[in-house]
C-alpha positions as CSV (number, residue, x, y, z in Angstrom):
1,X,-66.4,-191.4,180.3
2,X,-64.4,-193.6,182.6
3,X,-60.8,-193.3,183.4
4,X,-60.1,-196.6,181.7
5,X,-61.7,-195.4,178.5
6,X,-59.6,-192.3,178.6
7,X,-56.5,-194.3,179.2
8,X,-57.4,-196.6,176.3
9,X,-58.0,-193.7,174.0
10,X,-54.8,-192.1,175.1
11,X,-52.9,-195.4,174.4
12,X,-54.6,-195.8,171.1
13,X,-53.6,-192.3,170.1
14,X,-50.0,-192.8,171.2
15,X,-50.0,-196.2,169.3
16,X,-51.4,-194.6,166.2
17,X,-48.7,-191.9,166.3
18,X,-46.0,-194.5,166.9
19,X,-47.4,-196.7,164.1
20,X,-47.5,-193.7,161.7
21,X,-43.8,-193.0,162.4
22,X,-42.9,-196.6,161.8
23,X,-44.8,-196.6,158.5
24,X,-43.1,-193.4,157.4
25,X,-39.7,-194.8,158.4
26,X,-40.4,-198.0,156.5
27,X,-41.5,-196.2,153.4
28,X,-38.4,-193.9,153.5
29,X,-36.1,-196.9,154.1
30,X,-37.7,-198.8,151.3
31,X,-37.0,-195.9,148.9
32,X,-33.4,-195.8,150.0
33,X,-33.0,-199.5,149.6
34,X,-34.5,-199.2,146.1
35,X,-32.1,-196.5,145.1
36,X,-29.2,-198.3,146.7
37,X,-30.2,-201.5,144.8
38,X,-30.3,-199.6,141.5
39,X,-26.9,-198.0,142.2
40,X,-25.4,-201.3,143.1
41,X,-26.8,-202.8,139.9
42,X,-25.2,-200.1,137.8
43,X,-22.0,-200.7,139.6
44,X,-22.2,-204.4,139.0
45,X,-22.8,-203.8,135.3
46,X,-19.9,-201.4,135.1
47,X,-17.7,-203.9,137.0
48,X,-18.7,-206.6,134.5
49,X,-17.9,-204.3,131.6
50,X,-14.6,-203.4,133.2
51,X,-13.9,-207.1,133.7
52,X,-14.6,-207.9,130.1
53,X,-12.5,-204.9,128.9
54,X,-9.7,-206.0,131.3
55,X,-9.8,-209.5,129.9
56,X,-9.6,-208.2,126.3
57,X,-6.7,-205.9,127.3
58,X,-5.0,-208.8,129.0
59,X,-5.3,-210.9,125.9
60,X,-4.0,-208.0,123.8
61,X,-1.1,-207.4,126.2
62,X,-0.3,-211.0,126.2
63,X,-0.2,-211.1,122.4
64,X,1.9,-207.9,122.4
65,X,4.2,-209.5,125.0
66,X,4.5,-212.6,122.8
67,X,5.4,-210.4,119.8
68,X,7.8,-208.4,121.8
69,X,9.4,-211.6,123.1
70,X,9.9,-212.9,119.6
71,X,11.4,-209.5,118.5
72,X,13.7,-209.4,121.5
73,X,14.8,-213.0,120.9
74,X,15.7,-212.0,117.3
75,X,17.6,-209.0,118.5
76,X,19.3,-211.0,121.2
77,X,20.4,-213.5,118.6
78,X,21.7,-210.7,116.3
79,X,23.6,-209.1,119.3
80,X,25.0,-212.5,120.2
81,X,26.3,-212.9,116.6
82,X,27.7,-209.3,116.8
83,X,29.3,-210.0,120.1
84,X,31.0,-213.1,118.7
85,X,32.3,-211.0,115.7
86,X,33.4,-208.2,118.0
87,X,35.2,-210.7,120.2
88,X,37.0,-212.0,117.1
89,X,37.8,-208.4,116.0
90,X,39.1,-207.6,119.6
91,X,41.4,-210.6,119.5
92,X,42.7,-209.5,116.1
93,X,43.2,-206.0,117.4
94,X,45.0,-207.3,120.4
95,X,47.3,-209.2,118.2
96,X,47.9,-206.1,116.1
97,X,48.4,-204.0,119.2
98,X,51.0,-206.5,120.4
99,X,52.8,-206.3,117.0
100,X,52.7,-202.4,117.2
101,X,54.0,-202.5,120.8
102,X,56.9,-204.6,119.5
103,X,57.5,-202.3,116.7
104,X,57.5,-199.3,119.0
105,X,59.9,-201.1,121.3
106,X,62.1,-201.7,118.3
107,X,61.9,-198.1,117.2
108,X,63.0,-196.8,120.6
109,X,66.6,-197.0,119.7
110,X,65.8,-195.3,116.4
111,X,64.1,-192.5,118.2
112,X,67.0,-192.0,120.5
113,X,69.4,-191.9,117.6
114,X,67.0,-189.4,115.8
115,X,66.9,-187.3,119.0
116,X,70.7,-187.1,119.2
117,X,70.8,-186.3,115.4
118,X,68.2,-183.6,116.0
119,X,70.2,-182.1,118.8
120,X,73.3,-182.0,116.6
121,X,71.3,-180.4,113.8
122,X,69.8,-177.9,116.2
123,X,73.3,-176.9,117.3
124,X,74.4,-176.6,113.7
125,X,71.3,-174.6,112.9
126,X,72.0,-172.2,115.9
127,X,75.5,-171.8,114.7
128,X,74.3,-171.2,111.2
129,X,71.7,-168.7,112.4
130,X,74.4,-166.8,114.3
131,X,76.5,-166.6,111.2
132,X,73.4,-165.5,109.2
133,X,72.7,-162.8,111.8
134,X,76.4,-161.7,111.6
135,X,76.2,-161.7,107.8
136,X,72.9,-159.7,108.0
137,X,74.5,-157.1,110.3
138,X,77.5,-156.9,107.9
139,X,75.0,-156.6,104.9
140,X,73.2,-153.8,106.6
141,X,76.5,-152.1,107.4
142,X,77.6,-152.6,103.8
143,X,74.2,-151.3,102.5
144,X,74.6,-148.2,104.8
145,X,78.1,-147.7,103.4
146,X,76.9,-148.2,99.9
147,X,74.1,-145.7,100.5
148,X,76.5,-143.2,101.8
149,X,78.9,-143.9,98.9
150,X,76.0,-143.6,96.5
151,X,75.0,-140.2,98.0
152,X,78.6,-139.1,97.8
153,X,78.8,-140.3,94.2
154,X,75.6,-138.5,93.3
155,X,76.9,-135.3,94.9
156,X,80.2,-135.7,93.1
157,X,78.4,-136.4,89.8
158,X,76.3,-133.3,90.4
159,X,79.5,-131.3,91.0
160,X,81.0,-132.8,87.9
161,X,77.9,-131.9,85.9
162,X,78.1,-128.3,87.3
163,X,81.8,-128.2,86.5
164,X,81.1,-129.5,83.0
165,X,78.5,-126.7,82.6
166,X,81.1,-124.2,83.9
167,X,83.7,-125.6,81.4
168,X,81.2,-125.3,78.6
169,X,80.3,-121.8,79.7
170,X,84.0,-120.8,80.0
171,X,84.7,-122.4,76.6
172,X,81.8,-120.4,75.1
173,X,83.2,-117.2,76.7
174,X,86.7,-118.0,75.5
175,X,85.3,-118.5,72.0
176,X,83.4,-115.2,72.3
177,X,86.6,-113.4,73.5
178,X,88.5,-115.0,70.7
179,X,86.0,-113.8,68.2
180,X,86.2,-110.3,69.6
181,X,90.0,-110.3,69.6
182,X,90.0,-111.6,66.0
183,X,87.7,-108.8,65.0
184,X,90.0,-106.4,66.7
185,X,93.1,-107.8,65.1
186,X,91.5,-107.9,61.6
187,X,91.1,-104.2,61.8
188,X,94.8,-103.9,62.0
189,X,95.5,-106.5,59.4
190,X,96.7,-109.2,61.7
191,X,95.7,-112.9,61.6
192,X,94.7,-114.6,64.8
193,X,94.5,-118.3,65.3
194,X,91.0,-119.7,65.9
195,X,90.2,-120.3,69.6
196,X,90.2,-123.9,70.8
197,X,86.9,-125.6,71.4
198,X,88.1,-126.6,74.9
199,X,89.9,-124.6,77.5
200,X,93.5,-125.7,78.1
201,X,94.8,-124.7,81.5
202,X,97.4,-121.9,81.4
203,X,97.3,-121.5,77.6
204,X,95.7,-118.9,75.3
205,X,95.3,-118.9,71.5
206,X,96.0,-115.1,71.1
207,X,97.9,-112.6,73.3
208,X,96.1,-109.3,72.9
209,X,98.2,-106.1,72.8
210,X,95.8,-104.3,75.2
211,X,94.2,-105.7,78.3
212,X,90.7,-107.1,78.0
213,X,88.2,-105.9,80.5
214,X,86.8,-108.7,82.7
215,X,83.3,-109.9,82.1
216,X,80.8,-107.9,84.0
217,X,82.4,-104.5,83.3
218,X,81.0,-102.3,80.7
219,X,77.6,-104.0,80.7
220,X,75.9,-100.6,80.7
221,X,76.6,-100.3,77.0
222,X,75.0,-103.7,76.1
223,X,71.5,-102.7,77.1
224,X,70.0,-106.2,77.9
225,X,66.4,-106.4,79.2
226,X,64.2,-109.1,80.6
227,X,62.0,-109.9,83.5
228,X,62.0,-111.9,86.8
229,X,60.4,-115.4,86.5
230,X,61.1,-116.7,90.0
231,X,62.0,-115.1,93.3
232,X,63.3,-116.9,96.5
233,X,63.7,-114.2,99.2
234,X,64.9,-116.7,101.8
235,X,68.0,-117.7,99.8
236,X,68.1,-114.2,98.0
237,X,68.1,-116.0,94.6
238,X,66.1,-115.0,91.6
239,X,65.7,-116.3,88.0
240,X,65.4,-114.0,84.9
241,X,64.0,-114.8,81.5
242,X,67.1,-114.3,79.4
243,X,70.4,-116.2,79.1
244,X,73.4,-116.8,77.0
245,X,71.4,-116.6,73.8
246,X,70.7,-112.9,74.6
247,X,74.3,-112.2,75.7
248,X,74.0,-112.7,79.5
249,X,77.2,-113.7,81.1
250,X,78.3,-114.7,84.6
251,X,79.1,-111.8,87.0
252,X,76.9,-109.4,85.0
253,X,74.9,-106.9,87.0
254,X,71.2,-106.3,86.3
255,X,68.9,-103.7,87.9
256,X,65.3,-104.6,89.0
257,X,62.9,-101.9,87.9
258,X,59.2,-101.6,88.7
259,X,57.7,-98.7,86.8
260,X,60.0,-95.8,87.5
261,X,61.4,-97.2,90.8
262,X,64.7,-98.9,91.2
263,X,63.9,-102.0,93.4
264,X,67.1,-104.0,93.7
265,X,70.3,-105.3,91.9
266,X,71.0,-108.8,90.7
267,X,74.6,-110.3,90.3
268,X,74.4,-113.2,87.8
269,X,75.8,-116.5,89.2
270,X,74.7,-119.2,86.7
271,X,73.7,-118.8,83.1
272,X,71.8,-121.1,80.7
273,X,70.8,-120.5,77.1
274,X,67.3,-119.2,78.0
275,X,67.6,-118.2,81.6
276,X,70.0,-117.1,84.4
277,X,70.1,-117.1,88.1
278,X,71.6,-114.3,90.3
279,X,72.0,-113.1,93.8
280,X,69.7,-110.3,95.0
281,X,71.0,-107.1,96.5
282,X,68.1,-105.1,98.0
283,X,68.3,-101.4,97.6
284,X,65.4,-99.9,99.5
285,X,64.0,-101.4,102.8
286,X,60.5,-102.8,102.6
287,X,60.7,-103.0,98.7
288,X,61.2,-106.5,97.5
289,X,61.4,-107.9,93.9
290,X,58.4,-109.7,92.5
291,X,57.7,-112.1,89.6
292,X,57.2,-110.0,86.5
293,X,59.4,-107.1,87.5
294,X,61.6,-105.8,84.7
295,X,65.4,-106.4,84.8
296,X,67.9,-104.4,82.7
297,X,71.6,-103.7,82.6
298,X,71.0,-100.0,82.2
299,X,68.8,-97.8,84.4
């Protein structure tokens, strides 16, 4: 084989390889162009559909804009009518305001006069308030004096009541003494005048021929008995269960007995029909009277 043939074969081989690459490139490019054409066709259809939709939306928007324009024109007309009315109302209000300003100006003098009157009334009120405070202080002082007077009066009424009780007691004692004297005089055939129901100072219905023993002496022969109902050791006072109805008299002396023990003595100070109150005289240290202890004039 000649060199030329070899060269030709080599050239044919290289050309074949080159031609094959060109064919392959063409095929591949054709496929890409086909896909690109299909994609562009789809895009074109989508664009057409979007255009149609946009046209429809534009028509709807235009119609809505027309409707909105009509609505806004109606509202504008209504607002314009309202503005005209408000302008008229404002003008009327301005006139009324001017009238009120004129009235306020006219009332300035009245207000000044009222202020001066208020100041005068305030001064009068302050003076009246001071008088009221003085009267209140005087009232409080009078109430204090009245309270003290009332307390004093109550104390004096209490003293009067106690004195009346004492007078009644003394009257009763005087009547008892008169009865005893009458009994004594009857034995000797003498007639005694009845004792008065009230005690007259410095007078006596009967003058006994023998001296009468004072009340509280000779109580041992009476033989009265009772019991303690209340004891107040702080004030040394005690209450017994018998009184004038049993023959108890003021200044009588009772003995407090517990069993066979002599506890204390009681000097009678006040007497009532069913009870009496006396002053304790303790006999034995550490031994104190108790409620329920027996009291007797004789041991």
